[in-house]
C-alpha positions, 0 to 999 in steps of 0.5 A: 530522705535528708540532704544537708545540701547549702544553696543560694538562698540558705545562708549561713548560721547567724550564731549561738544566739539562734534557738532554731535554725533552718537551713535549705528546707525542702518538702514535697509530697507525693500525690496521684498527679505528681509531685507538690513542692510545698516548700523549696529551699527555704532558711531562717532563724529565731532567737529566745524571746523573740517572734517571727512573723510568717505571712503569705497567701493560702499554700504559700508553705507556712503551715507545712513549714511549721508541720514539719518543723513538729514532725507532724508529716506523713513520712510514706508521702512526704519527702524532706531535705534540708535542716532544721535545728532546735537548740543544738537538736537536729530534728529532720533527722530525729526518730519519731521517739525523739519528737514525741519527747519534744512535742508538747515539752520543748516545742508546741502548736496551737492550731488554728481550729481549736474545735477540730484539734482538740478531741471531742470525747475527752474533757478539756481538763484531760486534754491539758493534763495527760501531755504534763503527766506524760513529760513532766512526771507529774501525778494526776492531781499535780497535772490537775492543779497545773492545768486549773492554773493555765485555765486561769492564766489564759482568763477562763472564768471558774477554771475549777468548774470547767476542767471538766468541760466538753471542749463544745461547751466552751466559746470559740474564744475560750476554746483558743484560750484552752488550747493555748493553755495546753501548749503551755502547759509544760513551758514549751521553749517554741511556740508555733502559733497557726493563725490562732486568732482567724476566726475570733472577733477583733475583741477576742483577737485583741485579748488573744494577742496580749495573753500571748505577749504577755505569756511570752514575756514570763516564759521567754519562749519564742515565737512563730507566728502565721498569719493573713493579717498585716495588722496583726504581725506588725503588732506581734512580730520582731522579725517578718519573713514573706513566703510566696508558692514555697519559697521566702521572697522578702524578709527583715524586721517588721519595721523594714518590711512593712515600712520600706518593702523591696518585693513586689509580692509584698507590695501587692499585699500592703496594696490589696489591704483596706485602711481605716484612714482611707477614701472609702471611694479608691478602690483596693489594688488586688494582686492580679492573677493566682498562685501558682499550682506547685505541681508545676511551679514557674521557672525563675521568680515564681511570682513572675507571672502576677508580677508587673515589673518583669519588663524592668529586668533585662534578658529574661531573668525573671522566668529563667532564673531563681533570684537569691535571697541574701541573708539579713534585711533582703528581697529575692527579686531581679530588681535592682536596688534603685528600680525598687526605690523608684517603684515603691516611692512613685507607685506603691508608697501614695497607695499606702498613705 
């Protein structure tokens, strides 16, 4: 079901430079316990050659958003409303056949756990070759040559030999590299990376991030990078979208959001991060409480039950009225600009030094 309605949180399109445009996206799941409002009125844009970082706690809607872009949801239990336009093509109303032509070709995804995302019954080489033959009309030999080339490009040693290995014969870092090679086989114009370095040690993590940067420069892909790690996102992304309970609560350039955050949830994320140059005796400042159930989310601002600043807002707006998220650099919060600045300077900034 698709309704192209516009809400206060759905900013106007930013122009023809937007390669991917998401407008007022709403994704709901039918369960035995009720309707799960997984994504609620999300809007964003991404340009070619740019990286959009999406951060937030587990259950905030990050992965659901990107699986929906790819059309990887169960239509029998999932309702998707809104608009997703990829290079001028509407995806919400696209048929399964149209989406199948795009997946692995124009858009691709690097999954969080390649051991479960890759089939254990087929060799790595076969899993790389099949989409290339399907989408590019290549012969078996051409597909193998391309797969060996991509395995070499992502740093797999002896790629001609490893072509015939199974996923369990690869180490974790090598599987992740093979997953990246698979995603890039057909030179996709949109690459979605869903926490691609979560299970890797820091050395391999750095290599994977450098590899993605190099490949983006070579292919000019737009990248959506999902992670919990704000340190990773600071080095990877151009723009940043902070999600909480299915909604975007803050957005802007990485420098703006991480340097001068404006939303209490973003303050909490930054304050709870350990710092290498900090005092080891200083305790971390966790965000109090737990994320809300999306079966019955709070009214108004969904962060209000965990927010320490609701007393600064008159009229009970935090619990009654959804704060709008304007276009460009913005935060969905009822605090005034002066209040945000005062709280950040007096309370938050000292914790981040």
